[in-house]
N, C-alpha and C positions, 0 to 999 in steps of 0.2 A: 969466381963470383957471377960471371955471366950465365953459365948454365943454371946456376941457382936462380938468377934473376929471370932468365927465360922460363925456367920451370914455374917461377912465381907468377909470371904473366899468364902462362898456360892454365895454371890452377885457378887464377883469378877469373880468366875468361870462362873456364869450365863452371866455376861457381856462379858467374853471372848468367850463363846459359841455363843452368839448372833453375836459378831463381826466376828467370824470364819464363821458362817452361812451366814452372809451378804457378806463376802469376797468371799465365794464359789459361792453364787448367782450372785455376780458381775462378777466373772470369767466365769460363765456359760452364763450369758447374753452377755459378751464380745465375747465368742466363737461363740455364735449365730450370733452376729453382723458381726464377721469376716467371718463366712461361707456365710452369706447373701451378704457381699461385694464381696466375691470371686465369687459367682454365677453371680452377676451383671456384674463383670469384664469379665467373660467368655462370657456372652451374648453380651456385647459390642464388644468383639473381633470377635464373630461369625458374627455379622451384620455390622461391620465396613467395609467400602470400601477398596479394596486393594490399596496399594501405589506404586506398581511396575509400570514400564513404559508401555505406551500404545502399545500393541502388533500389533495393526492395521497398524502402520507406518512401511514402508519398510526399511530394513537396508541393506547397501552395504559395501563391504570391499575395503579399499584403496589399489590399486595395484601400482600406481605411487609412487615415493619417498614421495610425499606429496600432499594434497589438500589445496588450498589457500582459507581462509575464509575472505570474505569481509563484511563490516558493512552494506551494502545494495545491492540490485539487479542490479549491473552494475559495469563496470571497473572503473568508476569515484570514486567509494567508496573505501576507503583505506583497505588494508589487515591488519587484527589485530591478526590473529592466523593461525595455520595450523593443519591439521590432517595428521599424519605420516603413512607410509606404514604399513599395517597389522592392522590398527585401523578400527573399524567398526563405521559408521556414520548412523544416523537415518534421513530419509527424512521427513521433516515436511510440506513442501508445495512448490509451484512453482509460479513464476511470469515471464511470457514470457520464456526466455531461461536461467533463473537463478533459483536455487533451495536452499531453506532454509533447513539447516541440523543442527543436534545436535551431537557433538562428544561424545565419551565415558567419556570424562572429564566434560561434561555438557556445553561446549561452543557452542553457537548458532551463525551461520553466513550464508552467501550466497556464493554459489559455481556455477561457470559457467557450462553450459551444456557440453562443450568440456571436462572439467575435470571430470565431473560426468560420462561421457560415457567411461572413462578409469577405472572405478571401476568394482568390481565383485559382482555378486549376491550370495545368499546363496549356490547355486549349483556350484559356481565357474565359471559361464559364464560371458562374457562381458555384462554390463548393457546397454540397449538401451532405448531411450525415444521418444515419439511421437513428431511430429512437433507442433509448436504453431498453434492451430486451431482457428476457428471462435469464439469459446467461450472466448478465450483470448482477441480477438478484442472487444467483447462486454463488457468485464470487464476492459478495458483500463482506465487509468486516464490522463496521460500526452500525448500530441501530439506535434510533431515538423514537419513543412512542408515548402515547397516553391512552387512558381508558376510562370509561364511565360504567358504573354498575351499582350494585348494592352489597352491603355488608350487614348480614342479618336484617335485611329489609330497610336499612338506612342507606341514604345515597352515599356513593363512594366515588372519589376522583383519585386517579393514580398516574404517575409518570415514571418512565424507566429509561435506562441507557444500557445497551447490550454490546458485547464484543464477541465475535465469532472466533472461538479458539480452535475449532475443528469442524470438519464438514458436518458432523452430527451434533455438535455441542455449542451452546451459547451461554456466556456468563452474563447475568443481568443484575443491576442494582436498581431497586424500586423504592419509591416514596409514595405512600398512599394516606389519604385522610378521609374519614367518614364522620359526618356531623349528624348526630341523632337528636332526639327531643330532649334527652337528659344529659348527654355527654358527647365529647368529641374524641374519636379514637384515631391515633396516628401510628402508622406502621413503617418500619425501616428494615429492609432485609436484602440479602443477596441470594440469588438462585442459580442453579445449574439446570439449563433447559436442554432436553434431549429430543432430537428430531430423527426418528428412524427412517423417514423417507424425505431427505432434504432436497432431492432433485425433482420433486413434484410440485405443481402449482398449488394443489391442495395438500397441506402438510400437517398431520397431527403432531402434537408434542406433549411431553410430560416434563414436570419440573419439581424439584425439591429445593426448599430454601430455609434460611434461618436468619434471625435478626432480633430486633427489639420492638416493643410496642408501648404506647402510652395512652391511658384513658383519663381524660380530664373532664370532671363533671361541670355542669353549668354553674355559673356563679350564683344563680338563684336558689340552688339547692343548699339546704342547711346540713351541716356536719358531714358533708361529702368530701372525700379526700382523693387525690390523684393516685392512680395505680400505674405501676411500671413493672415490666418483666421481660423475660425472654420470649422469643417467638419461633415457632417452627411451622412450616406449611408444605403442602403438596398440591399440585395442580395438574389438570388435563385440559387440553384445548385443541384448537384447529386454526391454522393460518392459511390465508389465501393471498397470493400475489395478484395485485390489481393491474397496475401498469406503471411504466417509468420507474420511479424510486419509491413506490408506496405499496404497502400490503396491510391487510386487516386481520384481526384475530378475535376469536371468542374463547373464553376460558371459564372453568369452574375451579375454585380453589378452596381448600380447607385450611384454616389457620387455628393453631393451638397456642394459647397464651400461657406461659409458665409463670404464674404469679408468685407462688412460693411452693415449698415442699408438699403442702397439703391442699393446694388449690390450683386448678387449671380452668381456663375458659376456652371455649371454641367458637369460631366465627365461620360462617359460610359466605364466600364471595362469588358472585356471578357478574361478569363484566364483558364488555365489548370495546374494542379500541382500534386505532390505526397507528401506523409507524412508517417512518421513511428510513432509508439506508444510504450509506455513502462509503 
């Protein structure tokens, strides 16, 4: 029994030694893996892009009691937050006379030029901004304008809203009214305006439109009835960018009123007006 026992101890010791060797080898492999993982992590840190803020954006210091942050570039947009005196804000962009800023707390909003010009630069000087230039006119989206003129020699007043859908095209909605000696004519139509040279201060344009018209006779006329029908028109004109957010335009327009299958009337419009963009 002893040889067997002795052999058992020997085998047991051999198995223990093998296990110890295997464990030491495993730890050695694990250390190698850990070192490799560490080197990989260092390489990733070395080549990873930095996460700090973009230093190219200018920062200014709030000098007034506060800056009002609007949800959009205009006073019609509500105020949702403020930046207090002594806080630095980062200027992200500009739209006409409104500036998009980011506060130190990460809030982003729009501030008017008047308030931004009360801030201080890094050197402690009052911040100044250039006027809205022609580039802002070229980058405009919305337009609102009005015009005065004549419709078949009767006085005409019109107002329109436009949206620039392409560098060369603007979609407009127009309401116009002309009060004559015997009747009042109202026009409602949509137009597609084409500007072949949109990057010029003097810009000719062409337009095609369609809509509705109403001719209401004066109440003093006997047996007169109101006339309604479809409307089609074509126009040619010239725009001139003046300054800041304003431009003026002249146009000649031909309207054709489709009263019924057997009757059409035409009207000639000559008008001049002004508009602003934002």
